[in-house]
C-alpha positions, 0 to 999 in steps of 0.5 A: 545556560540551558540554551549552550547547553540545547545549542551544543553539538551531541556528544558520539559518547551520549548514546553509549551512555543513556544505552549505559543508564537503562541498562543499569536500571534506567529503563525500569526507572521509566517504566514506572514513571509512565506506567500509564502510558505503557499499561495503554499499550497492553491492548495493542501488543495483545491485539498483535499478539493475538490477531498477527504473530499467532497466525503465523504458527499456521504458516506450518501446514505450507511443510504438511499435508493437513488434514482437518481430520488430524490438525495441524500437529496431526498431518504428515509433513511433507517437506517442500512438496507443495513448493514443488507443485507450485513452482511447476504449475503451468498458473503459477506463472500466469497469476505472477506474471498478472500480480506484478503487472498490475503493480507495477501499472498502478505504482507507475501511474497512480503512485504519483496521483496523490502527490500531485493532488496534494501539490494542487490542492496546496496552492488553492488559497480560496479555502472553501473551494479548498475543503469542498474538492477535497472532500470530494475525492475522499469520499470514493475511499470510504465505498466498498468495492461492491457499490463501487464496482457496481458503478463501474460496471454500469457506467462502462456497460456496451448497452446502456453505459453512460461513457459507450453512450457519448462514446456514440453520440459524440465521437460516433464510435461503436460500444466498447466492450471495456470489461471484456477487453484484454486489453482494456480491463488492465486500464479500468482495473488501474483507473478504478484504484486510482479513483478510490484511493488517491483522495485519500491519500493526498491526507498524508501529503498534505499533512506532510506539507504542514510541516515545511516552515512558512518562511521558506516561502516567504524568502522564496517569494522575496527573492522572486520565485513564482510558484513552480519554483516553489513548489520544486524547491521547496515543497517538494524536498519538504515531503520528499522523506514522505514519499520515499515511506510511502514507496517503501510500504508499496512496494510490501504489497508488489505481491499482494493485489488485493481481493475484492476491486479484482475479484468484482471487476474479474470476468471468464472473458479476461482471465488471461490478464485478470488471475492473480495469487488473491484470486488463485489463492480464494478458487484453490484455498476455499473453493478446491480446499487445497490449504497446504498448497495455498498457504505454501503460496501465501508464504513465498508471498510474504518473503517476496514482499519482505525481500522487496521492502529491504530492498527499497529500503535500502535504495532508498538510504542510498538516496539519503533519505532515513528509510523505515529502519 
């Protein structure tokens, strides 16, 4: 009988009935029954209230001429003055273009790399070798950008870098100033980002692959499917929802390139292509003490990020996936 009940299709009226029960006191019963679980949530809720939601109050200074002496409430309201100044600044369009271009390069060339690595690792059958490769791929994620940036600068040095020495000795190529060239700098930035995070991101895809039913592979082998066909028809569809969710989340960072990575590799010779929103905020906000102006920029950045997430979530749903909500 229980099996029949479990196999029976859900009634369209089930959810309204559950909601009605919750409204009529079922919610309180649930909280009372699982009170210890809800107690464990209190530190998490407190963390988000204190460190994530409370700082949003500071966004109000984007509409004021903020002064330390007057405080947030005492400073004068100026309406959209800082937004007009931002959109009228010639620097704004340059940093917006650089931020978007570097993020587009990262998504186009960097987003598929963890998927490919996870597919390759999933096909390895020698367990110790698989673990070794996994660990080697994860290591750069645990190194700070200060150290990793130093390694990259040393490797690409035109006078003593291993890359330039190898190019000169093998191909006779003259030293290339990778970090001082506006052509090479974005390539170095994208490749170093892939090196740093691709291995770590493979964890998510490999975790998703463990949820695929092994009987599907067995049935495919009986039908004569090779490794490539199994990957195409079983593995990739099995992790499709994970790919969709990570792509939605990645879209939320299209206006945020981070700070440490770009600040370590940046120099005055490539400022035309390397000056982005985060470094501009650091320079104008902290060094030039223009808090209201940079808060307006941060608010604009957040609104565009939210619009991109909502839009991408809708696009993913159109392709038949569940999306984030």
